[in-house]
C-alpha positions as CSV (number, residue, x, y, z in Angstrom):
1,M,13.0,12.2,8.3
2,S,13.5,8.7,9.7
3,T,15.8,5.9,8.7
4,I,14.6,2.2,8.8
5,T,16.4,-1.1,8.3
6,I,14.5,-3.8,6.5
7,R,15.5,-7.5,6.5
8,M,14.6,-9.4,3.4
9,P,16.0,-12.2,1.3
10,D,18.9,-11.2,-1.0
11,N,17.1,-12.2,-4.1
12,K,14.1,-10.0,-3.3
13,H,16.5,-7.1,-2.6
14,E,18.2,-7.6,-5.9
15,R,14.9,-7.8,-7.8
16,L,13.7,-4.6,-6.1
17,K,16.9,-2.8,-7.0
18,K,16.5,-3.9,-10.6
19,Y,12.9,-2.7,-10.7
20,A,13.8,0.7,-9.2
21,K,16.6,1.1,-11.8
22,E,14.2,0.2,-14.6
23,Q,11.8,2.8,-13.2
24,G,14.6,5.4,-13.1
25,I,14.3,5.9,-9.4
26,S,16.4,5.0,-6.3
27,L,15.5,2.1,-4.1
28,N,14.8,4.7,-1.4
29,K,12.3,6.5,-3.7
30,L,10.7,3.1,-4.6
31,F,10.0,2.3,-0.9
32,D,8.7,5.8,-0.4
33,E,6.3,5.4,-3.3
34,M,5.2,2.0,-2.2
35,S,4.6,3.3,1.3
36,T,2.4,6.1,-0.1
37,V,0.3,3.6,-2.0
38,L,-0.1,1.3,1.0
39,L,-1.1,4.2,3.3
40,A,-3.6,5.5,0.8
41,Q,-5.2,2.1,0.7
42,F,-5.2,1.9,4.5
43,D,-6.8,5.4,4.8
44,A,-9.5,4.4,2.2
45,Q,-10.3,1.2,4.1
46,T,-10.5,3.1,7.4
47,R,-12.9,5.7,5.9
48,F,-15.1,3.1,4.5
49,K,-15.2,1.1,7.7
50,I,-16.2,4.3,9.6
51,R,-19.0,4.9,7.0
52,A,-20.1,1.3,7.4
53,L,-20.5,1.8,11.1
54,R,-22.6,4.9,10.6
55,G,-24.9,3.3,8.0
56,D,-25.6,-0.2,6.9
57,P,-22.5,-2.3,7.8
58,K,-23.2,-4.9,5.1
59,E,-23.4,-2.2,2.4
60,G,-20.2,-0.6,3.6
61,L,-18.3,-3.9,3.6
62,K,-19.7,-4.7,0.2
63,I,-18.3,-1.4,-1.1
64,L,-15.0,-2.1,0.5
65,K,-14.8,-5.5,-1.1
66,E,-15.5,-4.1,-4.5
67,I,-12.7,-1.6,-4.1
68,E,-10.2,-4.2,-2.9
69,E,-11.1,-6.4,-5.9
70,K,-10.3,-3.5,-8.3
71,L,-6.8,-3.0,-6.7
């Protein structure tokens, strides 16, 4: 497991701590969960871009845009 240091404004840090507490999780778990969501979105975008290259690029990008609008 890796350790990272993140620099952010104090007010944002405090708000994230409050949010994590309200969710009943640690700040570490909050960042872990946010990372999982972001990586899932990245993986989905990558898969759709690959599909677009194999087929009709315009149709692939149209599907990608529809998905992004729903997120």
